[in-house]
N, C-alpha and C positions, 0 to 999 in steps of 0.2 A: 724490425717491422712492427708498427703499432697494431694494437688489437682493433676489433671492429667498433665503430662509433654508434651506428644505428642498427635497429632491428627492422628490417624491411620484409614485407611479404613478397613472395615470388613474382607477383604481378606488378609490384610497385617499381617505378623508374627511380634511377639514382637522383638524389637531391643535388642541385647545383652547388649549394653552399658547402655541403659535406664533400662533394667531389673536388672543389677547389682547395679545400684544406688538406685533403688526402694527397692530392697531386703535389702540393707544395711540400708536404712532409716527405714523400718518397724522393722528390728531387733533391731536397736539402738534408736528408737524414744523416749523411756523414758529418755535416757541419754542426749537428745537434749534440755531438758527443765531445766531452772534454778531451784535450784542451781546445777552448774556443778560439777562433781567429781574432786578432787584435784590431784589424782594420775596421773603419767606420763604414757601414753599409750605405749604399745609395738609397734614394726614396723607394724605387721599385724593389730593390733587394730587401729593404726593411719590411715592406709589405709582405713579401713572400716568406721571409723568415718569421715574422709574427704569426702568420697562418700556420706555418710548420710547427712552431713552438706550441701554439694553442692545441693543435691536433695531438701532438705528443703529450701534452699535459693532461688531456682528457682520456687518452687511450693507454698510455704507459704509466700506470699508477706508481710503480716503484721509482720511476725517474722523474716524477712530476716536480719535485722540489728542484731538481737539477735544471729542468726546463725553465722554471720561473726565475732562477738565479741568472740563467742566460738572458732572459727577457730584461731583468733589471740592468744587465750590463749594456744592452744595446738600445734601451728605450730613448726615444727622442721626442715623443709627442705626449708625454704624460700618461701613457698607457691608453690613450683614446681609442686607437685602432683595435687593440686587444679587447678592451671592454665592449666596444661596439660589436665586434664579431661574436663575443660571448653572449651578449644580449640578443643578437639575431638567432643564435642557436637556441636560446631559451624560448624565444617567441615563436619560432618556426618549427623547431624539431624536438622540443622537450619530451613529448609523449613517445617519440620513437627512439630516444636515446636508450642504450643498454644501461643496466642498473649501475655498473661501475662508473660509467660516464656521468650519470646524474650526480653521484656522490662527488666526482671530481669537479663538476660545475659549481657545487656549493663550496667546495674547498677553494677553488679559484676565486669565487666571489669574495670570500673572506680575505684572501690575499690582496685583492684590489682595494678593499676597505682599509687594510693596514697601511697601504702606500698612498691612500687618498687619491686614487686614480681618477682621471677626468671621466665624469659620467657614471661613477659607481652607483649613484642614487637611482638612476634609470634602470641599471642592471638589477638592483634589489627590488624595484617595483615590478619588473618583468617576472622575477621569481615569485613575488607575492601573488601575481595574477594566475600563476599555475596551480595555486592551492584552490581546490574546488569545494565550495560550500555544500554541506550535506553528504559528502563522500567520505565514508568511513573505511575505505579500503586501506590496506597497510601502506602502500606507496604514497598515498595522499597524506595520511597522518604523519608519515616519516618526514615528508617535505615540510609540513607545517611545524613539526617539532624542531627540525634543523633551522628553519628560518627564525623562529622565536628565540631559539638559543643563540643564533648569530646576533640578533638585535640586542639581547641582554649582554652577550659577551663583548660586543664592540660598542657598548653604550657611550663611553666617554668620547671615543673617536667620532661617532655619529653626531653626538650633540655639538661637537666643535666644528666638524667639517661640513655636514649636510643635515641640519636638524629637520628640514622639511620632509625628509624620507621617513622620519620617525612618526609624523602625523599620518602618512600613508599606512605605515605598519599598524598604528593604533586603530585606524578605521577598519583595516582588514581583520585584525585579531578580535576586536569587539564583535564584528559580524560573525566570525567563525566560532567564537566562544559561545554565542547564543545557540548555534546549532549543536555544539558539543555538549552543552549543559542540558539539552533535551533528552540525552541518552541516559537512562537509569540502569544501574547494574553494569556500568562500563568496566572494561578490563583495565589492568594496571597501566598499560601504555597510554590509553586515552585519559585516565585520571592524571598521570604524570604530565601529559600535554596540557590539560586544563589548568593545572597548578602553575605551569610556566606562563601560559597565556594570561592568567589572572595577575601573576606577579608583574609581567611587563605592562599590562594596561593600568594597573593601580600605580605603578612607578611613574608612568607617563602623566597620569592625571594629578598625582600629588607633587611631583617634582618639576614637571614641565607643562603646567596648565596653560601658560601663555602660548605655547606652541599648539596645544590642543584646541584653543579658541579659533585657530586658523581653519579648522574643519568646518566650523559654522553650525547652523541649526541641526544638521543631521547627526551631530554628536549626541544630542538629546534623544533623537529617535533611536539610535543604537543603544544608548544606555537604558532605555525603557525595557528592552528585552532581557536585561541583566539585573533588574531590580530585585529578583528573588535570590541572587547570589550574595552571600553574607558580606563579602569583601566590598561590594559596591553600595551597600546600604548606607554606610557612613559617608561615602562620597555623595550620595543623593541628599542626605540630610544637610551636608555643608553647602551643596550646590543650591539648594532651595532656601535654606534658613540662615546660612552663615557663609556667604560668598567670599568674605575677607580671608577665610581660612586658606584659600588657595594662593594668597600672596601675590596677586596680579593687580598692579596699579590700575585703577579705573574700572575694574570689574566689580560691580556692586549688586547686580540683579540678573537673574536668568533671562529676563526679557532682552538683555543686550545680546545674548547668544541667539535668541529667536530671530533677531533682526539681521543676522549675518547669513547671507546666502552661501550655500555650500558650493564650492567649485566643481565643475563637471568632471575634473580629473579623478575625483574620488569615486565617482560612480562607475568608472572603468575598472576599478581595482577588483571588484567581485565578479567580473566576467573574464573568462579566458580569452586570449586573442582570437581563437577559433570561434567562440560563441559571439564575440563582437562582430567578426567578419560576416557570419551567417545572418545576424540580425540586421546589419547594415545592408546586406544584399536583399533581404526580404523587404526592407523599407525604401529601397531605391530602385529595384528592378522588377519586382513581382507585381502584376496587375491585380486590382481588386476583382475578386471572383475566381482567380486562379491560385489563391494562396493556400488552399486546404492541404494539398500534398506537401507543400513546403513546411507548413506548420506541423503536420504529422511527423515528417522527418526530423524537424527540430526537436519536437517533444521526445521522440524515441532516442535521440542522441543526448540531450541534455537533461531530461527529466526521467531518466531510465530507472531510477529507484525512488521509492516514496520519500526518503529523506532529502532528496535533491529538489523537491518541490519548492523549498524555501528560496531557490534561485529566482522564482517568479517575482518576489519582492524586489530583488536587485535589478531585474530586467525592467520592471515598471519604472523604477527610478531612473534607469539609464535612458529609456525611451523618452521620458518627460524632460530630462535635464541635460542629456549628453548627445542627443541626436535631434538636431533641428534641420528639417529638410529645406531645400531651396524653394523659391517661389515657383520655379518650373515644375518641380515634383508635386508641390501642393496643388497646382492647378491641372495636374495630369491625372490619369486613371490608376496611378500607383497606389497600392494599399496604404491608407492613411494611418497615422500613429494610433488614433483612437480605436480603430478596428483591431489592431494588434493587441492593444491593452484589453479590449473587451474579450478577445480570445484567451488571454492570459488569466483574466478573472474567472472565466468560465472553466478554466483548467484546474482551479484550486479545489482540492478535495478536503483539505483540513481547514477547520474554521479559523484557527489563529493565523494560518497563512493567508487566507482571503482577507481577514481584517487588516493584517499588516500590509498587504498589497494595496488595499483601499487607502490606508494611511499614507503610503508612499505616493499614491496618486494625488492626494489632496494636501500633502504636507506644506507645500509652498503657498497654497491658498491661505492657510491659517495666519501667516505672518507677512503676507504680500505687501511690498512697498515698491511702488513704481520707480522710485529713485535707485533702488539697488537690485530689484528682481527683474526677471525676464518674462515677458508675456508668453513666450513659447513653452515655458515650464508649466504653465497652468492651462494652456489651451486644450490639451487632450481630454481633460476631465469634462469640461463643458461640452465639447464636441461629442464625446461618448454618450452623455446624457441626452443630448438633443437628437442624435442619429439613432438612438435605441428605441425611439417612439415611431411607430406603435408596435413593431414586431417583437421587441425585447423590452417591453415596458417594465417588467419586473426588475431588470437591471437598473433602469433609470430610477425606479422607486427605491431600491436598496441603496443606491449611491447618494441620492438626495437625503434619505433618512440618516445615512452614515455621516454625511456632512453636517447636518443639524445636530447630531449627537456630539460631534467634535466641537462644534461651536459652544455648546452648553457645558460640556463635561471635560474637555481636554485639560484645561488649566483654569479652574474656577476663578482664581484671583486675578487672572489676566484675560477674562472673558471679553472685555471691551476691546482689547488689542486684537484678539482673534476675530471678533465680529467685524472690526474695521478692515482686517486683512481680507476676509471673505467678501465683504461688500466691495472693496476696491477691486478684487479679482473679477467679480461680475461686471462692474462698471467699465473697467478697462477692456474686457473682452467684447462687450457690446459696442463701446465707442470705436474700437479698432475694426469692427465689422466681422469679427469671428462668428458672431450670431447677431443678425440685424435686430432681432428682438427675441424675447423669450416667450412669445405667445404660445408656441407649441408645447412649452413646458407648463406654463401657468393655466392653460385652458384645455390640456389633453384630457379627454373624457375617461381614458383608462387609468389615469393617475389618481390616486386616492385624494378625496377632497381635503382632508387635514393637511396633507403635504402641500397641495396647491396653495392653500391659505397661508401656510407658514412661509412658502416661497414668496408670495405676494407681499406679505408683511415685511419680510426681510429685505426685498428689493425696494420697498418704499421707505426703508430706513427705520422701521419699527422693529426694535430688538426683542420686545417682550413677547412671550408666548411661543417662541420658536419650537420649544420642545414640550409643548403643553401635554401631549399624550405620550411622548417618549420621555420616560421618567428621568429627571435630572439627578445626577449624583449629588448627594448631600454630605458635607463634611469629609470630602475625599482627601483632604490635605492640600498642599499647594500645587502639586503636579502629579496627576494620576491619569493613566490612559483611559480613554472612554470605554473600552471593553477590557474585561479581564484577559481575554485571549489575545488582545493586541500586545499587551505587555508581558504576558506569561505564556509559555508553551503549555500544551495540554497536560503534560506530566506534572506541572506545578500548580495548576488550577485546582486539582482535586486534593483534598486533604490527605486521604489515604487511598491508594489504589491497591486493591487486593487481587485483581485478576490479571496482573502482569508480572512476569518473571522479573525479579530484581526490583519490584516496586518499593517505594519507601514513603514515609510520611514527610510532608513538606510544610513548614511553618510559614504561612503567608500573612499571619495576623499583623506582623510588624509593618507591612506595606499596604495591605488592603483591608479596610474595615469590613466587618460582616455586613453592614448596611449595603455596601457597594455590591457584594456578591448577591445579596438578596434582590437588589434592584435589577441586576442583570437577569436573574431568573424571571422576575415579573415581566420584563420586556419580552423575553422569549415566550412566556406563557401567553401574552397578548398576541404574539405572532402565531402561535399554535391556533388560537381561537380564530384568527383571521384566515389561516390556511384551511381550517375545517369548514369555515363558512364558504370558502371558494371551492371546496371539493365537489359540490353538486354541479357547478358550472363546468369544472374540468371533466367530470364524468360525461356530461352531455356533449362536450366537444369531441373527444376521441379517447380510445383506450390508452394511448400513449400519454396524453395530458393527464388522464386519471392516475396512471401509475406515477407520473412525476409529482403530482400533488400529494398523493398518498405517501410517497417516499420522503418528501419534505416534512410532512407531518410526523412520520415515525422518527426520522433523523433528529428533528428538533425535540421531540418528546424524550428520546433516549438521552439527549445531551442537556436538556433544560435543568438548570440548577444542579448539574452533576457535582459541583463543588460542595453543595450542601443538600444532600438528597431529601432532607425533610422539608426544604423550602420549595415545594411544588404543589400548587393548589389544583392542578389539572388532574382529576380523578381518572384512573385507568378504566374504571367501569363506565363512566360517562363518555370518555373518548371512544372506548370499544363499541358501545351502543350506538353512538353517533355515526361512526364509520360504517358499521353494519347496516344501519337504517338508510344512510345516503346511498350506499351501493345497491341495496335491495330495492329501493324506490326507483332505481334506474335499470332494473332488470338483472342485477348480478347478486348472487347469494354467496357469502363467504363460506368456505369450507364445505361446499356442496358435494354430495356424492358424485363420483366420476362414472357417469352412466353411458357416455358415448364410446364408440369404438376407439381403440388405442391410437390409430393413425390420426383421426380427427382431434383426439385429445391432445396430442403432442403440440399441435400448432397453437391452440388456445391456452392450454394450462401453463406452458412455459412463460407466458407473458400475462399472467393473471394477478389480481390483487392478493389472492391467497398465497401464491408462490412468492410474491414480493415480501409479504409479512413473514413467511417461513424463513426466507433467506436472511432477513434482517435479524430474526431471532437466532438463527444458526451462527451468524457471524459475530453479533454483538454480545450474545448471552445476557442481554440486559434484563435486570430484574423487573423493570417496568413492562417490558414486552411479555415476560412470563406472566405477570399479573393480568395483562390483557388476554393472553391465551387461556388462562384459567377462567376468566370471566366468560369468554365465549364457550368454553367447555361446560361450565355450570349451566349455561342456557341452551344446551342441547346441540351445539355445533360439534361435529366429529373432528376435533382438533388433533387428538392423538393419532387417529387413523390417517389423517393427512400428513402429519409429521413422519409416521412410519412409512407411508407410501413414498414420500419424497426421498427419504434416506435410502430406501430399498431400490428405488429407481436410479439413484445416483450410483449405488454399488453395482447394479446391473450394467449401466452404461460405461462405468469405469472399466469393468472387466471386458466389455465389448471393445472399447477403445484400445485396450491393451492387446487384444487379439488382432485388431486391425493394424496396429503398429508392426506386429511381428509378421503379418501375412501380406500387407500391401505396402507399396512404395510410391513416392512421387505424387503425380497429379491424382491418381485414383484414391490415394489416402486423403488428400486435401478435399476432394469432392465429397467423400463419404463422411468426413469427420463431423460436419455440421448437420447433415441430414439423418445420420444414424444415431447420434448421441446428442439430441437437442437439449435435454435436461442438463447433461454434464457441461455442455458448452455455455448454456445460459448461466449455470451456477458459477462456472469459472469467470465469466464476464463480471458477474456481480461481486465475486470474491476479489478480482483484480481491482474493481472500482472501490470496494471497501478497503483494500490495501493500498489505495492511492496509486494504482497502476492501471489506468484505463486501457481497454483493449485497442482503442483507436490510436493510442500513442505508440503502438508497437508495429513494426513492419510485419507483413503477413507470415513469414517463416517463424517468427517468434510466437505468433498466436498458435500455430499448429504445434509448436514445441511445447507450449504451456498446456495445450489441450491434451497432449498424450504423455505428459510427464507423470510417470507412474507414482513416484513418491508424493507428488502434490495431490494426485487423484486419491490415493490411499488415505492421505491425511484428511482431505475434505470429507471422505466417506466416514472415517472414524469420528470426526467432529460432529457430523450429522447424527450419528447414532448416539454419541455422547449427549448431545443436546436433547434428543428424544428421551433418553434415560433420565436426564435431569428433570424434564417435564413430568415424567411419571412420578419421580420422587416428590416433586412439589404437589402433584395431584393427590398423593396419599395424605398430605397434611391438611387438605381442605375437605376431605370426605367425612361425612358424619360417621360416628362410631358404628351405627347399625349397618352402614354400607362399606365398612372397612375391607379393603382388598389388598392382596399382595401385588408386587410388581408383575409377577407372572400372570396373575388373573387380569390385571389391566392390559397386559400385552395380548392375552387371548381375546379380550373384547375388541381391541383395535385390529388384530389380525382378522377376526370374524367380520368386522365392518368392511375392511379392505377387500376381503374375498368375495363379498356380495356385490361389489361394484363391477359393472361390465367393462369399464375401462382399465382394469388392473390385470396384469398377467401374474397369475398366482405362483407360477414356478419361481420367478426371480424374487417374489415377496418372501416365500418360505426359505429360499436359499439364503437370503440376507439375514433373516431372523435367526437361523441356526448357526450362521457364521459370525455375525456381529453382536448378537444378543444371546450367546451360547449359554450363559449362566441362567438365563430366564426361560430357555426353551429346551435345551438338551435334557432328555429324560422326563420332560413334563407331559403327562398323558394327554391333557386337553389340547396342547399345541400339536402334538404328534397326530392325534386323531383328526384335528382340523386338516392337517397336511394330507393324510391318506384319503380323507373324504372329499377334498376339493381338487386335488391334482388328478389329471387324466393319465392314461398309460404312457403317453409320450413324455409328459413331465416327470413321471416316476422314473423312466429310463434315464433322463438327465440327472435326476437326484442320485440314481444308482451309480452312474458314471463318476460323479463327484465323490461319492462314498468310496468307490473302488480306488480312486486316486488319493484317498485320505484327505480330501479338501473339506470334507463335511462329516459331521457325526450327528446321529439322530438320538440314539439311546444312551451314549456315554459309556463310561467304564465302571460305574458303580454296580456291583453284583446285585445288591438288594433292589436297586432301581430297575435293572434289566429283568429280574425275576418278577417284580410286581407288574411291570408292563406286559410281560408275557401272559401272566394270569389275567390281567384286565382285558387283554385282547380277546380272550375266549368269549367275552360277552358282547363283542362288537358285531357289526354286520359282516356278511360274507365278503363283500368287495373290499371293505376296510381291512379285514383280516388278510385277505390275499395280498394287498399292497404292503401292509405292515410287515408280514412275514418275509416277503421278498426283500425288503429293506434291511430287516434285522439280520437275516441270514448273511447277506453280503457284508454288513458291517462287522459281524462276528468273524467272518473269514478275513476281511481286510485288516482288522486290528491285530497288532503284534504285541499288545500290552494287556490283553484280557486273559485271565486264567479262570476257567470254569472248573472248579475242583471236582465236581461230581455231577455235572449236567449231562443228560442223555436225551437226544432228540430222536424219537421214533416217528418217521414221517411216512405218508402214503407213497405209493409207487410213483415212478416218474410219469409225468403227464397228468396226474390226478391231483387236484387241489382240494383238500378236505380239512379246513382249519380245525373243525371240531374233533377231528381224529388225532390231533396232536396231543401226545400224552407227556407230561413232565415226569422225569425220573426223580431221583433224589432232589430234595430242595436245595437250591443254590445257596451256599453259605457265604456270609459277608467276609470282608477283609481285603487285603491287598492283592495285587495281581502281579505274579512274577513270571508266568509262562505264557505260551501261546495257546490257541484253540487246539483241542485234541485232534489227533489224526482221524479218529472215528467220527468226530463232529464234521470234519471236512467231507468225509466220504458220504455221510448221511445227507449233507446239504446238496452235494452233486446229484445224489439219487432222489432228491426231493423236489424235482421239477424246476429248479431255478434256471438251469441252463436251457431247459426246454422252453421256458417262457421267453427267453431271449431269442431262441431260434424261431419261435412262432412270430415274434415281432419282426424278425428279419424277413420272414416269408410273407407275412400278411399285412404289415403296416402300410397304410396309404401314404404316409409322410416320409419323404426321402431322408429327412433329418433324423427321424426316429430309427429308421433302418440303420443309418450310419452309426448312430450312438450305440445301438445294440451290437453291431459288428465290432466296434471298438472295445466294448465291454467283454465280449467273448474273447477277443485277443488278449485283453488284460488278464482274464482268468486263465487262459491257456499258458501265458508266460509266467504266472506266479505259483501254479500248483505243480506237484510232482508229475513227471512224465508218465510214470506207470499208472497213476490215478487217472490221467487224461485218456490213456489208451484203453483202460477198462471201462470208461464211462460210455454208456450207450449214446448220450447226447453228443459228446465230442466225436464219437466214431461216425456219426451221421452229419457232422458239420462240415 
């Protein structure tokens, strides 16, 4: 009996293909064991026997070779049926196969290559399509490793029998290698995989370049992403400067490759069969206006991790070149291709992914020739630009600008060829009625005048001045991508990345001159200026548009010239001042004191410019944002207080969410999660967006799961306090010598500012300070005095409860510090002494690591609180702590009114929460102290 072939969930029905194979195996199992019958099977018998052999080869690992020998003995169709069934299993069932069956599929594929089975090329292509780009899970990397090993191991056979499958493999591995090379500090398995991929691709390009030419112009597009890989630099030099080195008769210039359209079959290679089915369903059955839920599901399924966002580039190319709808669909209300591409471009969170997606959209425009190219390949780009006016004018603007940059900068020496291709694209689309005229583009009021003028000049046949204000690249060599990020991933744009684990230096000088990097920064700086100029209009429109505009400014400023940090003329002081003035002139003041009640504050502060700026700083740790924050701080803005409040509020809501997870379930949890912890949810949304996982791309259960993930919440809280500490450290470096302050003194200043705001709950502020900034607060007299002076009795009870559970420490374990605090407290106010002594008594009792060698507390009678009557015995000596608090100390604390204070709160407090906390604290004390001590205590006797 064979093992199981598929892993199916309990609710999943049996697969028909698997069922037919299994039934054939069970029926013919006796005939699958040697000695095999000698008679020749009929057509029907051959079909059933082939199914049985295939099932046995995939499920009976030890007998697989025997099954294949049996197949060799009976084959009458060149293995066509066996290969066809195996390809169906790969296309329809691969993800559900058990791990041993997946390995057997790869083994069986290799066997079919060895015997030159009919259709083995299609089988290998099916396996290539199962490798998912941007997926770094073990199973996906294993499949990639096995496939590239198969192509290298069967090289001679493949070259002789089916060389076209090698071009498919080259296309796939060039694309996958670009994703794999973006990972820095990769493990040994990924490094080994990259070496094999590089070996195969270089071997193909050097030894079989004539085959490689069959890929067409997209071969150049793929090679651009690998220009930073050492092994491909020599190939680039020969491709551009010495084409004869490849030994292909008739190939003398890269322009010949530009002129060759890439077949649509290549664009299917980087989509799994399931992704292709879902996309075709979206483009043939979903009506415009009803697509949102389908798009959300698709994104959650196929863009589920940030690294898989690169799939967007492949999808854009597929939609343009491999899916051409019928006239019936074009004239129906089915969602058009341009709308899907617009959604995909809006889904890009990484700059280089967005640039590559735009390049994929326009690539056929650059070399369009009506004799060899198809109009349907270029139609979506123009339709998207036309239909984005006026609601999404910024998309039209960026697409046109990108197109003009391509014309001027993509290949400077062949600019005439590219200009002719783009001009031919416009002309053909207009002549064919795709757009009767471009009046809505050239005369749109919301489109910038320089762009409209460039478009008019271009359409009129005038080529000069197209990129007059968009700086052209100078001396870029023969073939350089128009944007650094189009050709290089983010990891390779920056010369040295110090803030990432495993970061390393990357030498880009061999491929990209410094001039080019500087020009890119200048372009971005111009964009920043334009965005800042449009900020006032955005503020006047709505709060949402204001936040979007401000976010664009900050994102661009963080990234501008990131490759060369010194090449940025945008001053943080000027930018900070401009932003603050624009906001204030429209009624909003940055980092303003929080004066309104907490409930009203939650609604507005979660979606405020101040909160947005803080989040950008917390996530990016950008030096430029630090400089902006320091500028605002020097000019009187309470930046530190806002950072501290934000971090403390996150800590409070993370703790609240944790309690809700433990106490609530189902719908009640889902209803409360957004209303009770708005700051945490907003922070998570921005974190997911920053991590390229937008909340709307996930189904609702995953949102809740992310919101209550304890590890994630703890990490975000710790990062927030780390960023606040970093801000304090930077602040100490800019203070004048006469105003020099320690970190603790700066913390006190911020705590005092927060405590004076009406919209701040002091209890969770101090709790966070003593837990997250313990080295700056524990045992610090000024911080402790602020705590006892600002917290009311109810908050003090909460603090006591946490001290009793040893979640919190106020005075610490240093004997000298405790002694000095006790002495200092003798000069405090009566109410401050009362609260402080109640806290220190409980902490001394709760601590199991404090040894007071000769301390004696003589306290007033129970129920009387006379701090001035406290007399210190022998001075507490310094040193280590080896024992616990003395028995006499415990007894004195019990008799010194602490339990009485709790009982009074139970009896008289108006807040039910305060009563409940006091009762819990009493139970805690009852459970942790000796029974005889409790029985003798007057307080416990009356409790």
